C-alpha positions in Angstrom: -27.5 -16.0 -15.5 -26.2 -19.5 -14.7 -23.7 -19.7 -11.8 -20.5 -21.7 -12.2 -19.6 -24.6 -10.1 -17.0 -24.0 -7.5 -13.6 -24.9 -8.7 -10.6 -25.1 -6.3 -8.2 -24.9 -9.2 -9.8 -21.6 -10.4 -9.4 -20.2 -6.9 -5.8 -21.2 -6.9 -5.3 -19.5 -10.3 -7.0 -16.3 -9.0 -4.4 -16.2 -6.2 -1.7 -16.7 -8.8 -3.0 -13.7 -10.8 -3.1 -11.6 -7.6 0.4 -12.5 -6.7 1.5 -11.7 -10.2 -0.1 -8.2 -9.8 2.0 -7.7 -6.6 5.1 -8.8 -8.4 4.4 -6.3 -11.2 3.8 -3.6 -8.7 7.1 -4.1 -6.9 9.1 -4.6 -10.1 7.7 -1.8 -12.1 6.6 0.9 -9.7 9.6 2.6 -7.9 7.4 4.2 -5.2 6.0 0.8 -4.2 9.5 -0.3 -3.1 9.8 2.8 -1.1 6.5 2.0 0.6 7.6 -1.6 1.2 10.9 -0.4 2.9 9.0 2.0 5.0 6.5 -0.7 6.0 9.3 -3.1 6.9 10.9 -0.4 9.1 7.6 0.3 10.8 7.0 -3.3 11.4 10.4 -3.9 12.9 10.0 -0.8 15.1 6.6 -2.1 16.2 8.2 -5.4 17.4 11.1 -3.6 19.1 8.8 -1.1 20.8 6.2 -3.7 21.8 3.2 -1.9 20.4 -0.3 -3.0 21.5 -2.7 -5.2 19.5 -4.8 -2.1 18.7 -1.7 -0.2 17.5 -0.8 -3.2 15.3 -4.4 -3.2 13.8 -4.1 0.6 13.0 -0.7 0.2 11.4 -1.9 -2.8 9.4 -4.8 -0.8 8.1 -2.8 2.1 7.0 0.0 0.1 5.5 -2.6 -1.9 3.7 -4.3 1.3 2.4 -1.0 2.6 1.0 -0.5 -0.6 -1.0 -4.1 -0.7 -2.1 -4.1 2.8 -3.3 -0.8 2.2 -5.1 -2.2 -0.9 -6.8 -5.3 1.1 -8.0 -3.1 4.0 -9.1 -0.8 1.6 -11.1 -3.8 -0.2 -12.6 -5.4 3.1 -13.7 -2.1 4.4 -15.1 -1.6 1.2 -17.1 -5.2 1.2 -18.4 -5.0 4.9 -19.2 -1.8 4.5 -21.1 -3.3 1.6 -23.1 -6.5 3.5 -24.0 -4.9 6.8 -24.7 -1.1 6.5 -25.4 -0.7 10.2 -26.3 -1.3 13.3 -24.3 -4.9 13.7 -23.1 -6.1 16.2 -20.5 -8.8 14.0 -19.1 -6.5 11.0 -18.8 -4.0 13.3 -17.1 -6.7 14.3 -14.5 -7.5 10.7 -13.8 -3.8 9.9 -13.3 -3.3 13.0 -11.1 -6.4 12.0 -8.9 -5.1 8.4 -8.5 -1.6 9.7 -7.5 -3.3 12.0 -5.1 -5.0 9.0 -3.5 -1.7 7.4 -2.9 -0.3 10.6 -1.5 -3.2 11.0 0.9 -2.9 7.4 2.1 0.8 7.7 2.6 0.5 10.9 4.5 -2.2 9.3 6.7 0.0 6.3 7.3 2.9 8.6 8.3 0.8 10.5 10.7 -0.6 7.4 12.4 2.8 5.8 12.5 4.2 8.9 14.2 1.3 9.1 16.7 1.9 5.4 17.6 5.7 5.2 17.4 7.1 8.6 18.4 5.9 8.6 22.0 7.5 5.1 22.5 10.7 6.3 20.8 10.9 9.4 22.9 10.4 7.3 26.1 13.3 5.0 25.0 15.5 8.0 24.4 14.7 9.5 27.8 15.6 6.2 29.4 19.0 6.2 27.7 19.8 9.8 28.7 
Protein backbone atom coordinates (compact mmCIF):
# COMPACT_ATOMS: atom_id res chain seq x y z
CA UNK A 1 0.00 0.00 0.00
CA UNK A 2 1.38 3.38 -1.03
CA UNK A 3 1.37 6.03 1.69
CA UNK A 4 0.06 9.50 1.01
CA UNK A 5 2.22 12.57 1.25
CA UNK A 6 1.65 14.73 4.28
CA UNK A 7 -0.87 17.47 3.58
CA UNK A 8 -1.34 20.32 6.03
CA UNK A 9 -4.71 21.16 4.46
CA UNK A 10 -5.94 17.59 4.96
CA UNK A 11 -4.96 17.83 8.64
CA UNK A 12 -6.88 21.11 8.94
CA UNK A 13 -9.91 19.46 7.32
CA UNK A 14 -9.70 16.55 9.76
CA UNK A 15 -9.93 19.02 12.67
CA UNK A 16 -12.89 20.66 10.96
CA UNK A 17 -14.67 17.28 10.77
CA UNK A 18 -13.89 16.55 14.42
CA UNK A 19 -15.24 19.94 15.50
CA UNK A 20 -18.34 19.27 13.40
CA UNK A 21 -18.78 16.03 15.36
CA UNK A 22 -18.63 17.94 18.65
CA UNK A 23 -21.17 20.42 17.30
CA UNK A 24 -23.51 17.57 16.31
CA UNK A 25 -23.09 16.01 19.75
CA UNK A 26 -23.99 19.21 21.59
CA UNK A 27 -26.86 20.17 19.28
CA UNK A 28 -28.49 16.76 18.94
CA UNK A 29 -27.76 14.91 22.17
CA UNK A 30 -29.50 16.37 25.21
CA UNK A 31 -27.41 14.43 27.72
CA UNK A 32 -24.22 15.90 26.28
CA UNK A 33 -25.42 19.36 27.29
CA UNK A 34 -26.05 18.10 30.83
CA UNK A 35 -22.51 16.67 30.87
CA UNK A 36 -21.15 19.99 29.58
CA UNK A 37 -22.90 22.00 32.32
CA UNK A 38 -21.66 19.54 34.96
CA UNK A 39 -18.11 19.79 33.59
CA UNK A 40 -18.23 23.60 33.65
CA UNK A 41 -19.48 23.56 37.27
CA UNK A 42 -16.70 21.15 38.29
CA UNK A 43 -14.06 23.24 36.51
CA UNK A 44 -15.25 26.42 38.23
CA UNK A 45 -15.29 24.60 41.58
CA UNK A 46 -11.76 23.34 40.90
CA UNK A 47 -10.51 26.88 40.38
CA UNK A 48 -12.35 28.24 43.42
CA UNK A 49 -11.15 25.40 45.65
CA UNK A 50 -7.59 25.53 44.29
CA UNK A 51 -7.27 21.83 43.56
CA UNK A 52 -3.84 20.32 42.95
CA UNK A 53 -2.28 19.48 39.59
CA UNK A 54 -2.91 15.76 40.18
CA UNK A 55 -6.55 16.47 41.01
CA UNK A 56 -6.86 18.50 37.78
CA UNK A 57 -5.38 15.58 35.88
CA UNK A 58 -7.88 13.13 37.38
CA UNK A 59 -10.83 15.43 36.74
CA UNK A 60 -9.67 16.03 33.17
CA UNK A 61 -9.44 12.29 32.54
CA UNK A 62 -12.92 11.53 33.86
CA UNK A 63 -14.54 14.53 32.17
CA UNK A 64 -12.89 13.47 28.93
CA UNK A 65 -14.00 9.87 29.37
CA UNK A 66 -17.63 10.96 29.76
CA UNK A 67 -17.50 12.93 26.51
CA UNK A 68 -15.62 10.17 24.70
CA UNK A 69 -18.18 7.59 25.76
CA UNK A 70 -21.02 9.95 24.81
CA UNK A 71 -19.45 10.45 21.37
CA UNK A 72 -19.09 6.70 20.79
CA UNK A 73 -22.62 6.11 22.05
CA UNK A 74 -24.02 8.73 19.68
CA UNK A 75 -21.99 7.39 16.76
CA UNK A 76 -23.22 3.84 17.42
CA UNK A 77 -26.82 5.01 17.75
CA UNK A 78 -26.67 6.93 14.47
CA UNK A 79 -25.03 4.06 12.63
CA UNK A 80 -27.47 1.55 14.11
CA UNK A 81 -30.47 3.67 13.13
CA UNK A 82 -29.12 3.95 9.60
CA UNK A 83 -28.44 0.23 9.21
CA UNK A 84 -31.60 -0.95 10.92
CA UNK A 85 -34.31 1.74 11.10
CA UNK A 86 -36.91 -0.63 12.54
CA UNK A 87 -36.96 -2.55 15.79
CA UNK A 88 -34.11 -5.03 16.04
CA UNK A 89 -33.25 -6.95 19.21
CA UNK A 90 -29.51 -7.08 18.48
CA UNK A 91 -29.34 -3.39 17.60
CA UNK A 92 -31.22 -2.69 20.84
CA UNK A 93 -28.55 -4.57 22.78
CA UNK A 94 -25.79 -2.60 21.06
CA UNK A 95 -27.51 0.68 21.94
CA UNK A 96 -28.09 -0.43 25.53
CA UNK A 97 -24.44 -1.42 25.94
CA UNK A 98 -23.24 1.90 24.51
CA UNK A 99 -25.59 3.79 26.83
CA UNK A 100 -24.31 1.73 29.75
CA UNK A 101 -20.76 2.83 28.89
CA UNK A 102 -21.86 6.46 29.21
CA UNK A 103 -23.56 5.70 32.52
CA UNK A 104 -20.49 3.95 33.93
CA UNK A 105 -18.18 6.78 32.87
CA UNK A 106 -20.56 9.40 34.30
CA UNK A 107 -20.86 7.56 37.64
CA UNK A 108 -17.07 7.22 37.78
CA UNK A 109 -16.72 10.94 37.11
CA UNK A 110 -19.20 11.80 39.87
CA UNK A 111 -17.41 9.55 42.37
CA UNK A 112 -13.99 11.00 41.56
CA UNK A 113 -15.41 14.53 41.57
CA UNK A 114 -16.90 13.93 45.01
CA UNK A 115 -13.68 12.39 46.35
CA UNK A 116 -11.72 15.45 45.20
CA UNK A 117 -14.20 18.27 45.81
CA UNK A 118 -16.33 17.27 48.80
CA UNK A 119 -13.56 17.38 51.43
CA UNK A 120 -12.58 20.86 50.22
CA UNK A 121 -16.22 22.03 50.21
CA UNK A 122 -16.70 20.64 53.73
CA UNK A 123 -13.55 22.46 54.90
CA UNK A 124 -14.87 25.72 53.47
CA UNK A 125 -18.22 25.23 55.16
CA UNK A 126 -16.49 24.53 58.50
CA UNK A 127 -14.56 27.79 58.15
CA UNK A 128 -17.79 29.72 57.64
CA UNK A 129 -19.58 28.22 60.65
